[in-house]
C-alpha positions as CSV (number, residue, x, y, z in Angstrom):
1,M,72.7,71.7,134.4
2,R,69.2,71.7,133.0
3,F,68.3,75.1,134.5
4,P,71.0,77.1,132.8
5,M,70.2,75.4,129.5
6,I,66.5,76.2,129.9
7,A,67.3,79.8,130.8
8,S,69.5,80.1,127.8
9,L,66.8,78.7,125.5
10,L,64.3,81.1,127.0
11,F,66.7,84.1,126.5
12,A,67.3,83.0,122.9
13,A,63.6,82.8,122.1
14,A,63.0,86.2,123.8
15,L,65.9,87.7,121.8
16,Q,64.4,86.6,118.5
17,T,61.0,88.1,119.4
18,N,62.6,91.4,120.6
19,V,64.8,91.6,117.5
20,A,61.7,91.1,115.3
21,D,59.8,93.8,117.1
22,V,62.6,96.3,116.8
23,M,63.1,95.4,113.1
24,K,59.4,96.0,112.5
25,V,59.6,99.5,114.0
26,Y,62.7,100.3,112.0
27,E,61.3,99.1,108.7
28,R,57.9,100.9,109.3
29,D,59.2,104.2,110.7
30,Y,62.9,104.8,110.1
31,A,64.4,102.9,107.2
32,S,63.1,105.5,104.8
33,R,64.8,108.3,106.8
34,L,68.3,106.8,106.5
35,V,69.2,108.2,103.1
36,P,67.7,111.7,103.5
37,L,69.4,112.2,106.9
38,L,72.7,110.8,105.6
39,S,72.5,113.2,102.6
40,E,72.1,116.1,105.1
41,V,75.1,115.3,107.2
42,L,77.3,114.7,104.1
43,R,76.9,118.4,103.2
44,F,79.1,119.5,106.1
45,P,82.7,119.6,104.8
46,T,84.2,118.4,108.1
47,T,87.8,118.2,106.9
48,Q,90.6,119.0,109.4
49,F,90.8,122.7,109.0
50,D,87.1,123.5,108.2
51,A,86.0,124.9,111.5
52,E,82.7,126.2,110.1
53,G,81.9,122.7,108.8
54,H,82.5,121.1,112.2
55,A,80.4,123.8,114.0
56,A,77.5,123.4,111.6
57,Q,77.6,119.6,112.0
58,K,77.6,119.9,115.7
59,E,74.4,122.0,115.5
60,W,72.9,119.4,113.2
61,L,73.7,116.6,115.6
62,A,72.1,118.4,118.5
63,K,68.9,119.2,116.4
64,T,68.7,115.7,115.0
65,A,69.1,114.0,118.4
66,H,66.4,116.3,119.8
67,D,64.1,115.5,116.8
68,L,64.6,111.8,117.4
69,G,63.9,112.1,121.1
70,L,67.4,111.2,122.1
71,T,69.6,113.0,124.7
72,Y,72.3,115.2,123.3
73,R,75.4,116.5,125.2
74,D,78.2,118.7,123.8
75,A,81.4,117.1,125.3
76,G,83.8,119.3,123.4
77,L,85.7,117.3,120.8
78,I,83.2,114.5,121.2
79,D,79.4,114.7,121.0
80,E,77.3,112.3,123.1
81,I,73.9,111.1,121.9
82,E,72.2,108.8,124.4
83,L,69.3,106.4,124.8
84,P,69.1,106.2,128.7
85,G,68.6,102.9,130.5
86,P,67.6,102.4,134.1
87,A,69.4,104.3,136.8
88,G,72.9,102.9,137.3
89,A,72.7,100.8,134.2
90,P,75.9,99.7,132.4
91,V,76.7,101.7,129.3
92,L,77.0,100.2,125.9
93,G,79.0,102.6,123.7
94,L,78.8,103.1,120.0
95,M,81.7,105.1,118.5
96,V,81.9,106.8,115.1
97,H,83.7,109.9,113.8
98,G,82.1,112.8,112.0
99,D,85.3,114.2,110.5
100,V,86.4,113.2,107.0
101,Q,89.6,113.0,104.8
102,P,90.5,115.8,102.5
103,V,89.4,115.8,98.9
104,D,90.6,117.0,95.5
105,A,87.1,118.1,94.3
106,D,88.3,118.4,90.7
107,A,89.0,114.7,90.6
108,W,85.4,113.8,91.6
109,S,82.6,113.1,89.2
110,V,80.1,114.3,91.8
111,S,80.5,117.1,94.3
112,P,82.0,115.5,97.4
113,F,79.8,117.5,99.8
114,S,76.6,117.6,97.8
115,G,74.9,114.6,99.6
116,K,73.8,113.2,96.3
117,A,71.9,110.0,96.3
118,D,70.1,107.8,93.7
119,D,68.3,104.5,93.9
120,T,71.5,102.6,94.5
121,Y,74.1,104.7,96.3
122,V,74.7,107.6,98.6
123,Y,77.7,109.6,97.3
124,G,80.1,111.9,99.1
125,R,83.1,112.1,101.4
126,G,82.2,110.3,104.6
127,S,79.3,108.2,103.1
128,A,81.2,105.1,104.2
129,D,83.9,106.6,106.5
130,D,82.2,107.4,108.8
131,K,78.9,109.3,108.5
132,G,77.0,106.3,107.1
133,P,77.6,104.4,110.4
134,L,76.6,107.6,112.3
135,L,73.2,107.5,110.8
136,Q,72.9,103.8,111.1
137,A,73.6,104.1,114.8
138,L,71.1,106.9,115.3
139,L,68.2,105.2,113.6
140,A,69.0,101.8,115.2
141,M,68.9,103.4,118.6
142,K,65.6,105.2,117.9
143,A,64.0,102.0,116.7
144,L,65.1,100.3,119.9
145,D,63.6,103.2,121.9
146,Q,60.3,103.2,120.0
147,S,59.9,99.4,120.3
148,G,59.2,99.8,124.1
149,I,61.3,96.8,124.9
150,K,62.8,97.0,128.4
151,R,66.5,98.0,128.3
152,T,69.1,96.9,130.8
153,H,71.8,99.2,129.4
154,T,72.2,102.8,128.5
155,V,73.2,103.1,124.9
156,R,75.6,106.1,124.3
157,L,76.7,107.1,120.8
158,L,80.0,109.0,120.8
159,V,80.8,111.1,117.7
160,G,84.5,112.0,117.4
161,S,85.8,115.0,115.5
162,D,89.5,114.4,114.6
163,E,89.9,110.7,113.9
164,E,91.3,111.5,110.4
165,S,93.8,114.0,111.7
166,T,95.3,114.7,115.1
167,N,93.4,112.0,117.1
168,N,93.1,114.1,120.2
169,D,89.4,113.8,120.7
170,V,89.2,110.5,122.8
171,T,92.3,111.4,124.9
172,T,90.8,114.8,125.7
173,Y,87.3,113.3,126.4
174,L,88.6,110.7,128.8
175,K,90.2,113.4,131.0
176,S,86.7,114.4,132.2
177,H,84.4,111.6,131.1
178,Q,84.2,108.0,131.9
179,A,84.4,105.5,129.1
180,P,81.4,103.2,128.5
181,D,81.6,99.7,130.0
182,Y,82.2,98.3,126.5
183,T,82.0,100.0,123.1
184,L,81.4,98.9,119.5
185,V,83.5,101.1,117.1
186,L,81.5,101.3,113.9
187,D,84.4,102.3,111.6
188,S,85.8,99.1,110.1
189,G,84.6,95.8,108.7
190,F,82.2,93.0,109.6
191,P,81.9,90.5,111.1
192,I,84.3,91.8,113.8
193,I,87.9,93.0,114.0
194,V,90.1,91.1,116.4
195,G,93.4,92.7,115.2
196,E,94.4,96.2,114.0
197,K,97.8,96.7,112.6
198,A,100.0,99.5,113.9
199,W,99.8,102.9,112.1
200,N,103.4,104.0,111.6
201,S,105.1,106.3,109.1
202,L,108.5,107.1,107.7
203,S,109.3,110.6,106.5
204,V,112.4,111.7,104.6
205,T,113.2,115.4,104.0
206,T,115.6,117.2,101.8
207,D,115.8,120.4,99.6
208,A,113.9,119.1,96.6
209,L,115.1,121.9,94.3
210,A,118.8,121.7,95.1
211,E,121.1,119.9,92.6
212,R,124.2,117.9,93.5
213,G,127.3,118.2,91.4
214,K,127.5,119.3,87.8
215,S,124.2,118.7,86.0
216,T,124.1,117.0,82.6
217,K,120.5,118.0,82.1
218,P,119.4,121.2,80.3
219,Y,116.5,121.6,82.8
220,A,116.0,121.9,86.5
221,V,113.2,120.9,88.9
222,S,111.0,123.8,90.0
223,Y,108.1,122.1,91.7
224,L,107.3,118.6,93.1
225,D,104.0,117.6,94.8
226,A,102.1,114.4,95.4
227,G,99.1,113.0,97.3
228,L,96.5,114.3,99.6
229,G,97.0,112.5,102.9
230,T,99.1,109.8,104.5
231,S,96.2,107.3,104.7
232,I,95.2,107.8,101.1
233,V,96.8,106.1,98.1
234,P,97.9,109.1,96.0
235,E,95.8,109.6,92.8
236,R,97.9,112.5,91.5
237,A,101.6,113.4,91.5
238,E,103.3,116.3,89.6
239,V,106.7,117.7,88.8
240,K,107.5,120.9,86.9
241,L,110.7,121.3,85.1
242,R,112.2,124.6,83.9
243,W,114.5,124.8,80.9
244,K,117.8,126.4,81.5
245,E,119.1,129.4,79.6
246,G,121.8,129.0,77.1
247,T,120.6,125.8,75.4
248,V,118.1,125.2,72.6
249,L,114.7,124.5,74.1
250,N,113.4,121.1,73.0
251,W,111.1,119.1,75.4
252,Q,110.1,116.4,72.9
253,P,112.9,113.8,73.6
254,L,112.1,114.0,77.3
255,I,108.3,113.8,76.7
256,D,108.8,110.8,74.5
257,A,111.0,109.0,77.1
258,V,108.7,109.8,80.0
259,T,105.5,108.6,78.2
260,A,107.3,105.4,77.0
261,A,108.7,104.5,80.5
262,P,107.3,101.5,82.3
263,R,104.9,102.3,85.2
264,P,102.4,100.5,87.4
265,P,99.3,99.1,85.8
266,D,96.3,101.3,85.5
267,T,98.2,104.6,85.9
268,R,98.9,107.2,83.3
269,I,101.2,110.0,82.5
270,A,100.3,113.4,81.0
271,T,102.7,116.1,79.9
272,K,102.2,119.8,78.9
273,S,104.9,122.1,77.8
274,D,104.5,125.9,78.0
275,G,107.6,127.5,76.8
276,E,110.4,127.0,79.3
277,I,108.1,125.0,81.7
278,L,107.2,121.4,81.3
279,R,104.5,119.8,83.6
280,I,104.6,116.0,84.1
281,V,101.6,114.7,85.9
282,A,100.9,111.1,86.9
283,Y,97.4,109.9,87.6
284,G,96.3,106.8,89.6
285,H,93.4,105.9,91.8
286,S,92.9,106.8,95.4
287,A,92.0,104.2,98.1
288,H,92.1,103.7,101.8
289,A,95.8,102.8,102.6
290,G,94.9,100.5,105.5
291,V,91.7,98.8,104.4
292,N,91.8,98.8,100.6
293,L,95.5,99.3,99.6
294,E,95.2,96.8,96.8
295,G,92.4,98.8,95.3
296,G,94.6,101.8,94.8
297,R,96.8,102.8,91.9
298,N,99.8,104.8,93.2
299,A,100.4,108.0,91.1
300,L,103.5,108.9,93.1
301,V,105.2,105.6,92.4
302,A,104.1,105.9,88.7
303,L,105.8,109.4,88.5
304,A,108.9,108.0,90.2
305,D,109.1,105.1,87.7
306,A,108.5,107.4,84.7
307,L,111.3,109.8,85.8
308,A,113.9,107.2,86.7
309,G,117.3,108.5,85.4
310,K,115.7,111.6,83.8
311,L,116.1,114.2,86.5
312,P,119.3,116.2,87.5
313,R,121.0,114.6,90.5
314,G,119.7,116.3,93.6
315,G,116.9,116.5,96.1
316,A,113.9,115.8,93.8
317,D,115.6,112.9,92.2
318,D,116.6,111.5,95.7
319,L,113.0,111.7,96.9
320,L,111.6,110.0,93.8
321,T,114.3,107.4,93.8
322,F,113.5,106.6,97.5
323,A,109.7,106.5,96.6
324,R,110.4,104.2,93.7
325,T,112.4,101.9,96.0
326,A,109.8,101.9,98.7
327,G,107.0,101.4,96.2
328,K,108.5,98.1,94.9
329,D,105.3,96.4,96.1
330,L,102.6,97.0,98.7
331,Y,104.1,95.0,101.5
332,G,107.4,96.7,102.3
333,T,110.0,94.6,100.5
334,G,111.5,97.7,99.0
335,L,112.1,98.8,102.6
336,G,113.7,95.5,103.5
337,I,110.5,94.2,105.2
338,T,109.6,90.6,104.4
339,D,107.6,89.7,107.5
340,R,104.4,87.7,107.3
341,D,102.2,86.0,109.8
342,P,99.5,83.4,109.3
343,V,97.0,85.5,111.3
344,W,98.1,89.1,110.8
345,G,99.2,88.7,107.2
346,R,101.8,91.2,105.8
347,Y,102.7,94.8,106.2
348,A,100.8,97.4,104.2
349,V,103.0,100.2,102.8
350,N,101.6,103.3,101.0
351,V,104.1,105.7,99.4
352,A,101.8,108.5,100.2
353,T,102.8,112.2,99.8
354,I,105.5,114.7,98.9
355,K,104.8,118.1,100.4
356,P,106.7,121.2,101.5
357,N,108.1,120.9,105.0
358,A,106.0,123.0,107.3
359,D,109.1,124.1,109.2
360,D,111.2,125.0,106.1
361,P,109.2,125.5,102.9
362,K,112.5,125.2,100.9
363,K,112.6,121.5,101.8
364,S,110.2,118.8,100.8
365,M,109.1,115.8,102.7
366,L,108.2,112.3,101.4
367,T,106.0,110.4,103.8
368,I,105.4,106.7,103.6
369,N,102.6,105.0,105.7
370,I,103.5,101.7,107.2
371,R,100.9,99.4,108.7
372,R,103.0,97.1,110.9
373,I,102.2,93.6,112.2
374,P,103.7,91.9,115.3
375,P,106.2,91.0,116.6
376,R,108.4,93.9,115.5
377,T,107.9,96.9,117.8
378,G,107.7,100.6,116.9
379,P,111.2,101.3,118.2
380,Q,112.6,98.3,116.3
381,L,111.0,99.6,113.1
382,K,112.3,103.1,113.7
383,T,115.8,101.7,114.0
384,K,115.5,99.7,110.8
385,M,114.1,102.6,108.8
386,E,116.8,105.0,110.0
387,E,119.5,102.4,109.1
388,L,117.8,102.0,105.7
389,V,117.9,105.8,105.0
390,A,121.5,106.1,106.2
391,D,122.5,103.3,103.8
392,F,120.5,105.0,100.9
393,N,122.4,108.2,101.6
394,K,125.7,106.4,101.6
395,R,125.0,104.6,98.3
396,T,123.5,107.6,96.4
397,G,125.2,110.7,97.9
398,A,121.8,111.9,99.0
399,S,121.3,113.8,102.3
400,L,117.8,112.6,103.3
401,I,116.8,113.3,106.9
402,A,114.7,110.5,108.4
403,T,111.9,111.2,110.9
404,G,108.6,109.4,111.5
405,F,105.9,108.2,113.8
406,Y,106.3,104.9,115.5
407,D,104.3,105.2,118.7
408,D,101.3,103.2,117.6
409,E,101.2,99.5,118.3
410,P,99.0,96.7,117.0
411,L,95.8,95.9,118.9
412,G,94.7,92.4,119.3
413,F,91.7,90.6,121.0
414,D,91.2,87.0,122.0
415,P,89.0,85.6,119.2
416,K,87.3,83.4,121.9
417,S,86.4,86.2,124.2
418,K,82.8,86.6,125.3
419,I,82.1,89.8,123.3
420,V,83.7,88.5,120.1
421,L,81.7,85.2,120.2
422,R,78.5,87.2,121.1
423,L,78.9,89.6,118.2
424,L,79.9,86.9,115.7
425,A,76.6,85.1,116.7
426,D,74.7,88.3,116.2
427,Y,76.2,88.9,112.8
428,G,75.5,85.4,111.7
429,A,71.9,85.5,112.9
430,A,71.3,88.9,111.1
431,T,72.9,87.9,107.8
432,G,72.3,84.2,107.7
433,E,76.0,83.5,107.3
434,K,77.1,80.3,109.0
435,N,80.2,80.3,111.1
436,P,81.5,83.8,110.3
437,K,85.2,84.3,111.2
438,P,86.8,87.3,112.9
439,A,89.1,89.5,110.8
440,I,92.3,91.5,110.9
441,S,92.4,95.1,109.6
442,G,95.1,97.3,108.4
443,G,93.1,100.3,109.4
444,G,93.4,101.7,113.0
445,T,90.2,102.7,114.8
446,Y,89.1,104.3,118.1
447,A,89.4,100.9,119.6
448,K,93.1,101.6,120.2
449,R,92.3,104.7,122.3
450,L,89.0,103.9,124.0
451,P,89.1,101.3,126.8
452,N,87.1,98.1,126.3
453,A,86.3,98.9,122.7
454,I,86.3,96.7,119.6
455,A,85.6,97.4,115.9
456,F,82.3,95.9,114.7
457,G,81.3,96.9,111.1
458,M,79.9,98.6,109.3
459,W,81.4,97.5,106.0
460,F,80.7,94.1,104.5
461,P,83.7,91.9,103.5
462,D,82.5,91.0,100.0
463,K,83.4,94.3,98.3
464,P,86.3,96.9,98.4
465,Y,86.1,99.6,101.0
466,P,85.5,103.0,99.4
467,G,86.5,105.2,102.3
468,H,89.3,107.7,101.4
469,D,88.5,107.1,97.7
470,V,87.6,109.6,95.0
471,D,83.8,109.4,94.4
472,E,83.3,107.7,97.8
473,K,79.9,106.0,97.8
474,N,77.9,103.6,100.0
475,P,75.4,101.2,98.6
476,I,71.9,101.8,100.1
477,A,71.2,98.1,100.3
478,D,74.3,97.7,102.5
479,L,73.4,100.7,104.7
480,Q,70.1,99.0,105.4
481,K,71.7,95.6,105.9
482,G,74.3,96.9,108.2
483,T,71.6,98.7,110.3
484,R,69.8,95.4,110.7
485,V,73.0,93.8,111.9
486,L,73.5,96.6,114.4
487,I,69.9,96.3,115.6
488,R,70.5,92.6,116.3
489,A,73.6,93.5,118.4
490,L,71.9,96.3,120.2
491,V,68.9,94.2,121.2
492,D,71.2,91.4,122.3
493,I,73.5,93.4,124.5
494,A,71.3,96.4,125.6
495,T,68.4,94.2,126.8
496,G,70.5,91.5,128.4
497,P,72.6,91.2,131.5
498,K,75.8,93.1,131.8
499,I,78.7,91.2,130.2
500,V,81.3,90.4,132.9
501,E,84.9,90.6,131.7
502,P,83.7,90.9,128.0
503,F,87.2,90.6,126.6
504,K,88.0,87.4,128.3
505,P,86.9,83.9,127.3
């Protein structure tokens, strides 16, 4: 028994020395490069449909990897950047994504793709989600390389390109490439994520401009729009009303009623009349629907509350009534969901968007993001939501058509598995935190699609996550702190023996 104990003590002492050596290299040569390089990559507008932005970023990745002396390979939808180990070495993967959520640039106080930085923050879409971690990984890898410490693993950074949209990159990659032996997904929170809720959605569609029965209102709905994306708490929602001919135009009573109506805290309503057209706009605050839902202020629910009982009966009123019902709280009680679990917590429900139906522009679709916990399955939730919509139609006379996405399932890990305990120890050693505990996340990551992968950072749990938010920004102090945590984990794993069955105790 003494020999394993002695070997363990020797490894721990060597690990401390090696970590200190890599940290010294990082602080001396690379810490000062983090903000300038992050500012550069933030200037590429890599939203879903910006092909030029994606192409320019791919060129930047190749050049930056070359300048850092790392190996770059274009693997199609995924870019590989590698620090080679010995021949036949196991591969430690690091996974990030270079694509970003869409933005409403007019709502930002800084240009979302300017790469602005000051002494405290780096600003821009992707600064936290997920280009900050991209730069942290690159510079941690380079510091390990320059330290000269003998590596037992190849370290391979995988940069995905459609995590925020179609999620085809990893599936396509695995058809022709082998997954790393184990991978740290740098796209969530510290200290380590042992549970990811399922990403599901309910959509209901109808003709938003159609009226039902004889209208008692002297106006009709001519436009309805809300939100940017399913995973973003909507910060703006708008309806336009058109005054009908044959009646005396007078918007003021409706304006007074709308502005006086109850609505969620920290939201506001603005109105503007221009002859026969009245615009009613609700404003809230965007946030990540899976990781920081509580930090958002839902403009779509605010609009639905303000317009309760004030629209002609018909499609727009049906959609907003359903949105108001679903937005009763953040946990799904308006959808008849009361589940809670001591480990997984509760559902997270974001009443997200109302957009024209791509297949029929005359129709509009309300989409609600549902982050589901066990034990209910996707098919079971689908059945429950379809029954809910059918009952809504029966009660109200609406004709909402229910569709949705229910294929995703929760992902869970044994909190006592080797890799979880190892990374918890690395996090504690790097931060000084005693007995850190693993966490559950509402956000889904690449860990659901890449074999033997688990989310490890890069956001600290003591502050709200700014990803998907307007004016997204990342504290420079946390960028540096997170890089030091990653360095500790890289030195621990990439210079040690291969972890056998890492996801088992």
